[in-house]
C-alpha positions in Angstrom: 25.1 -13.4 -12.4 23.4 -15.6 -9.8 20.0 -15.2 -8.2 19.3 -13.1 -5.2 17.6 -14.4 -2.1 15.7 -11.6 -0.3 14.5 -12.1 3.3 12.0 -9.8 4.8 11.6 -10.2 8.6 8.4 -8.3 9.6 6.8 -7.9 13.0 4.7 -11.1 12.6 5.6 -12.5 9.2 8.8 -13.6 7.5 8.8 -13.5 3.7 11.4 -15.0 1.3 11.7 -14.3 -2.3 14.0 -15.5 -5.1 14.9 -12.7 -7.6 16.8 -12.8 -10.8 19.8 -10.4 -11.2 17.4 -8.2 -13.2 14.9 -8.2 -10.2 12.4 -10.5 -11.8 10.5 -12.1 -8.9 10.6 -15.8 -9.4 9.2 -17.4 -6.3 8.0 -16.2 -2.8 6.7 -17.8 0.3 6.1 -16.8 3.9 5.6 -17.9 7.5 3.9 -16.3 10.5 5.0 -16.3 14.1 3.7 -15.0 17.4 4.7 -11.7 19.1 4.6 -11.8 22.9 2.5 -9.0 24.4 2.4 -9.0 28.2 2.8 -7.0 31.5 0.8 -4.0 30.3 3.1 -2.9 27.5 6.0 -5.3 26.9 6.4 -6.5 23.3 9.0 -9.0 22.1 9.6 -12.1 20.0 11.9 -15.0 20.4 14.7 -14.7 17.7 14.5 -18.5 17.2 11.1 -17.9 15.7 12.7 -15.9 12.9 15.2 -18.7 12.2 12.5 -21.4 12.2 10.4 -19.4 9.8 13.4 -18.9 7.5 14.3 -22.6 7.7 10.8 -23.6 6.8 10.6 -21.2 3.9 14.0 -22.4 2.5 12.8 -26.0 2.8 9.8 -25.2 0.7 12.0 -23.5 -2.0 15.0 -25.9 -1.7 14.9 -27.0 -5.4 15.3 -23.4 -6.5 18.0 -22.3 -4.0 21.2 -23.7 -5.5 21.3 -20.8 -8.0 21.3 -18.1 -5.3 24.6 -16.2 -5.0 23.6 -13.3 -2.8 21.4 -13.1 0.4 19.9 -9.8 1.4 17.9 -8.8 4.5 15.0 -6.4 5.1 14.2 -6.3 8.8 11.8 -5.0 11.4 13.7 -2.5 13.6 15.0 -2.6 16.2 14.3 -6.1 17.3 17.0 -5.6 19.9 18.7 -8.9 20.8 21.3 -9.4 23.6 23.8 -12.0 22.4 26.7 -14.0 23.6 30.0 -14.4 21.8 28.6 -17.0 19.5 25.5 -15.0 18.6 23.2 -17.0 20.8 20.3 -14.9 21.9 20.3 -14.4 25.7 16.7 -13.1 25.7 13.9 -12.1 23.5 14.1 -9.5 20.8 12.6 -6.3 22.1 10.3 -4.8 19.5 9.6 -1.2 18.4 6.4 -0.8 20.3 7.7 -2.2 23.6 6.9 0.0 26.7 9.2 -1.4 29.4 12.0 1.2 29.2 10.2 4.6 29.6 12.1 5.4 32.8 15.5 4.7 31.3 14.6 6.8 28.2 13.6 9.7 30.5 16.8 9.4 32.6 19.2 9.3 29.6 17.5 12.3 28.0 18.1 14.3 31.2 21.7 13.2 31.5 22.7 13.8 27.8 20.2 16.6 26.9 17.5 16.5 24.3 19.1 19.2 22.2 22.3 17.1 21.9 20.3 14.0 20.9 18.5 15.9 18.2 21.6 17.6 16.9 23.7 14.4 16.6 21.4 11.4 16.7 18.4 13.2 15.1 16.1 11.3 17.5 15.1 11.3 21.2 15.4 8.0 23.1 12.0 6.4 23.7 10.9 3.0 25.0 11.1 0.2 22.5 12.0 2.2 19.4 15.3 3.3 20.9 17.7 0.5 21.6 19.6 2.7 24.0 16.7 2.7 26.4 16.2 -1.0 26.0 19.9 -1.7 26.7 19.8 0.4 29.8 16.7 -1.5 31.0 18.4 -4.8 30.5 21.4 -3.6 32.6 19.2 -2.5 35.4 16.7 -5.3 35.4 18.4 -8.4 34.0 22.0 -8.4 35.4 22.3 -12.1 34.6 21.9 -11.3 30.9 24.1 -8.2 31.0 27.0 -10.1 32.5 26.9 -12.6 29.6 26.5 -10.1 26.7 29.1 -9.9 24.0 27.0 -7.7 21.6 23.6 -6.0 21.4 22.3 -6.0 17.9 19.2 -5.7 15.8 17.3 -8.2 13.8 19.8 -8.1 10.9 22.7 -8.4 13.3 21.3 -11.6 14.8 20.6 -13.2 11.4 23.8 -12.1 9.8 25.8 -13.5 12.7 24.0 -16.8 12.5 24.4 -16.9 8.7 28.1 -15.9 8.5 29.6 -15.9 12.0 30.4 -12.2 11.7 28.9 -9.2 13.4 27.4 -6.2 11.5 24.7 -3.5 11.7 23.7 -0.8 9.3 22.7 2.9 9.5 19.1 2.5 8.4 18.4 0.3 11.4 20.6 2.1 13.9 19.4 5.6 13.1 16.9 6.0 15.9 18.8 4.1 18.6 20.1 7.3 20.1 23.6 5.8 19.8 24.4 6.5 16.1 25.6 9.7 14.6 22.6 9.9 12.3 23.1 13.6 11.4 26.5 13.0 9.7 25.8 9.3 8.9 29.5 8.5 8.9 29.4 4.9 10.3 30.4 5.9 13.8 28.7 5.5 17.2 28.3 8.6 19.3 31.1 8.5 21.9 29.5 11.1 24.2 26.3 9.2 24.5 28.1 5.9 25.1 30.2 7.6 27.8 27.1 9.2 29.5 25.2 5.9 29.3 28.3 3.9 30.5 27.9 1.4 27.6 31.2 0.0 26.3 31.5 0.4 22.5 32.6 -3.2 22.3 29.0 -4.2 23.1 27.9 -2.7 19.7 28.5 -4.4 16.2 30.7 -2.9 13.5 28.8 -0.5 11.3 28.6 -1.2 7.5 26.3 0.0 4.7 23.2 -2.0 4.0 24.5 -3.1 0.6 27.9 -4.2 1.9 28.9 -7.9 2.1 29.5 -9.2 5.5 30.8 -12.6 4.5 30.0 -16.0 2.9 27.4 -18.2 4.5 28.8 -20.8 6.9 29.0 -24.2 5.3 26.9 -25.9 8.0 24.2 -23.2 7.7 24.3 -23.4 3.9 23.5 -27.1 4.2 20.8 -26.5 6.8 19.1 -23.9 4.5 19.8 -25.7 1.2 21.9 -22.9 -0.1 25.2 -22.7 -1.9 28.2 -22.5 0.5 29.5 -19.7 -1.8 26.5 -17.5 -1.2 27.4 -14.0 0.0 25.4 -12.4 2.8 24.7 -8.6 2.9 24.1 -6.6 6.0 20.6 -5.5 4.8 18.5 -2.7 6.2 15.3 -1.4 7.8 12.1 -2.7 6.2 10.3 0.6 5.8 13.5 2.3 4.3 13.8 -0.6 1.8 10.2 -0.3 1.0 10.8 3.4 0.2 13.8 2.4 -2.0 11.6 0.0 -3.9 9.1 2.9 -4.5 11.9 5.1 -5.9 11.4 7.6 -3.0 14.7 9.3 -3.5 13.8 13.0 -3.9 13.2 15.7 -1.3 9.6 16.2 -0.4 8.2 12.9 -1.6 5.6 11.6 0.8 4.9 8.0 1.5 2.1 6.6 3.6 2.6 2.9 4.7 -0.6 1.2 5.8 0.6 -2.0 7.5 0.6 -3.2 11.1 1.7 0.3 11.9 0.8 3.3 9.9 3.9 5.2 8.9 4.2 8.5 7.1 7.6 9.2 5.7 9.1 12.2 3.8 12.4 12.1 1.9 14.8 14.9 2.8 18.3 15.9 1.6 19.4 17.0 5.1 18.4 15.9 8.6 15.3 17.8 9.9 14.8 17.0 13.6 11.9 17.3 16.0 10.9 15.7 19.3 7.7 14.8 17.4 9.0 12.4 14.8 11.9 10.1 13.9 14.6 10.4 11.3 16.2 7.4 9.6 19.2 7.4 7.3 18.2 6.3 3.8 20.3 3.6 2.1 20.9 6.2 -0.6 23.9 8.5 0.3 23.0 12.0 1.3 19.3 11.3 2.0 17.2 10.8 5.1 13.6 9.8 5.8 11.4 11.4 8.4 9.3 8.7 10.1 6.0 9.5 11.8 4.7 6.2 13.2 1.4 5.2 14.7 2.1 1.9 16.5 -1.3 0.6 15.8 -2.5 1.6 12.3 -3.7 -1.6 10.6 -3.6 -3.5 13.9 -6.2 -1.0 15.2 -8.5 -2.2 12.4 -7.7 -5.8 13.2 -8.5 -5.1 16.9 -11.8 -3.4 15.9 -12.8 -6.5 13.8 -12.0 -8.9 16.6 -13.7 -6.8 19.2 -16.8 -5.3 17.5 -17.3 -7.5 14.5 -16.8 -11.1 15.6 -19.9 -12.0 13.6 -17.9 -11.4 10.4 -15.0 -13.1 8.7 -11.9 -11.0 8.2 -12.7 -10.8 4.5 -16.2 -9.6 5.1 -15.0 -7.0 7.5 -12.3 -5.5 5.2 -14.0 -6.1 1.8 -17.6 -5.3 2.7 -18.3 -3.7 6.1 -15.4 -1.2 6.2 -16.0 0.0 2.5 -19.7 0.2 3.2 -19.2 2.4 6.3 -16.8 4.7 4.4 -19.1 4.9 1.3 -22.2 5.8 3.3 -20.2 8.6 5.1 -18.6 10.0 1.9 -21.8 10.0 0.0 -23.9 11.6 2.7 -25.8 14.7 1.5 -24.7 16.4 4.8 -21.3 15.0 5.5 -20.3 17.7 7.9 -23.4 17.1 10.1 -22.7 13.4 10.0 -19.1 13.9 11.0 -20.3 15.7 14.1 -21.9 12.4 15.3 -18.6 10.4 15.0 -17.0 9.9 18.4 -13.4 11.1 19.0 -10.8 8.3 19.0 -7.5 8.7 20.7 -5.2 6.3 18.7 -2.7 4.9 21.2 -3.7 1.2 21.5 0.0 0.4 22.0 1.3 3.6 23.3 3.2 6.4 21.4 6.7 6.5 20.0 6.9 10.2 21.0 5.9 10.2 24.6 7.7 9.0 27.7 4.3 8.4 29.3 2.3 5.3 28.7 -0.4 6.7 26.5 -3.6 4.7 25.9 -6.4 4.7 23.4 -10.0 5.7 24.1 -13.3 6.9 22.6 -15.0 10.2 23.6 -18.5 11.2 22.8 -20.2 7.8 22.8 -24.0 7.7 23.3 -26.6 5.0 23.2 -27.2 5.9 19.6 -23.5 5.4 18.5 -23.3 2.6 15.9 -20.3 0.4 15.2 -20.0 2.0 11.8 -19.5 5.3 13.5 -17.0 3.7 15.8 -15.0 2.4 12.8 -15.1 5.8 11.2 -13.8 7.2 14.5 -10.8 4.8 14.5 -10.0 5.7 10.8 -10.4 9.4 11.5 -8.2 9.3 14.6 -5.5 7.5 12.7 -5.5 9.9 9.8 -5.8 13.1 11.7 -2.8 11.9 13.8 -0.7 11.7 10.6 -2.0 15.1 9.4 -0.2 16.6 12.5 3.2 15.4 11.1 2.6 16.6 7.6 1.6 20.1 9.0 4.7 20.3 11.1 7.1 19.1 8.4 5.5 21.5 5.8 6.9 24.3 7.9 10.4 22.9 7.6 10.7 21.8 3.9 8.9 22.1 0.6 6.4 19.2 0.5 5.3 17.4 -2.6 1.7 17.3 -3.8 1.3 13.5 -3.9 1.2 10.8 -1.3 2.3 7.4 -2.4 0.3 4.9 -0.5 1.2 1.2 0.1 0.2 -1.7 2.3 -3.0 -3.7 2.8 -4.8 -0.9 4.6 -4.4 1.4 1.5 -6.4 -1.1 -0.6 -9.6 -0.7 1.5 -12.3 0.7 -0.9 -12.9 4.4 -0.2 -9.9 4.9 2.0 -8.5 7.6 -0.4 -11.6 9.8 0.1 -11.3 9.8 3.9 -7.6 10.3 3.8 -8.1 13.4 1.7 -10.6 14.7 4.2 -8.7 13.9 7.4 -5.0 13.5 6.5 -4.6 16.2 3.9 -5.8 17.3 0.5 -3.2 15.6 -1.6 -3.2 13.4 -4.7 -3.1 9.9 -3.3 -1.6 7.2 -5.5 -1.4 3.5 -4.6 2.1 2.0 -5.2 3.3 -1.5 -4.7 6.2 -0.7 -2.4 7.9 -3.8 -1.2 10.6 -4.2 1.4 11.3 -7.6 0.0 12.0 -6.1 -3.4 14.1 -3.4 -1.7 16.2 -6.1 -0.2 16.6 -7.6 -3.6 17.7 -4.2 -5.0 20.5 -4.2 -2.4 21.6 -7.5 -3.8 21.6 -6.1 -7.3 23.7 -3.2 -6.2 26.2 -5.6 -4.7 26.3 -7.7 -7.9 26.9 -4.7 -10.0 29.8 -3.6 -7.9 28.5 -0.3 -6.5 30.8 1.0 -3.8 28.4 3.9 -3.2 24.8 3.4 -4.3 23.5 5.4 -7.2 21.7 8.7 -6.3 18.4 7.3 -7.8 17.0 3.9 -8.6 
């Protein structure tokens, strides 16, 4: 069998990895790009940035690419892109934490009904995270784009179209759009919602499973990216779902806590459990779903804190020395309860909330002239973790939860973070795990190579 090229398109970083058919990681590289944040809440990225990053990565690895036979994608979601018939982006890709379409989300909820959305789509439309609301915003505010649209798609739709010339999208990325029948996960768009929203179904890509082949790479693109013209391109899936796949999160009640740009707590379930207070995504494994509770600014809140309050330190000093020291001094305090009373309250909505139609903002409460920046940092960490504790408490009333939390991401490596998570997120056994959405994408390539029509129930 030939090698697998896994492509992981994140919020600000694109990674590329070459894997053997047995999933041995041979080579990896990455490129960063800029996200546009403007107009008090808009968040998007130019899709061409993804392509330029991919092209640069492939140029670096060009000597090792002729042996690649399968290309698989892991993508930030939605990354909603309006495209013309040739797949040319007509505007920027709207990201998950974008806040421009709150009015449209509220209006379509009222028209369709929240109960209907939860029963069929398993999710309520919100600004940014729900493509339905973003599509309606484009229709109302950018008629010049609407009139030219052939398809609305997500990050993988754009890249697959550019790679193969064919349209495609998968359930793991469409789950929280408000347009997909996530409850039954049967590769169908919800006709009632489309009718109510007055969106023609022809504007949406064909639905295929994440591990399905969409087609061969176009010869001109193969030459541009130094790949074999016989390489097969898979549809790919949502990055957090594929991270869960790589961590073998395929049993009901297993909890995962992803500490990246966002902080995401997911729980694997064998039936859709729905609430206005969290999202549900279809797993790439049949018959499974993942609850998603997302804080838009988990790790990015710590980056913000460093840039705002600790400019005198390098990034390495902040994460490797200052943050661990603040945590250690708190945990080792002889009167930790009294010390906690001195920590200000932090409201953790630096980039809004996925679960509110209002534009929520962050803030500190309880500051005094004696408040230190160490206490402010502890306040941010506590605010983030107690926010996730809310989801775990709600979900524990719906399903039987496991006793372990599998942690992953750069934020999970901060020395002492487990102790404060136990105190503020929940008294679980916290275990660090190298989940990797890049490896998850490679696993899809392996499934394809082995001829799976339906994925195995476990990895």
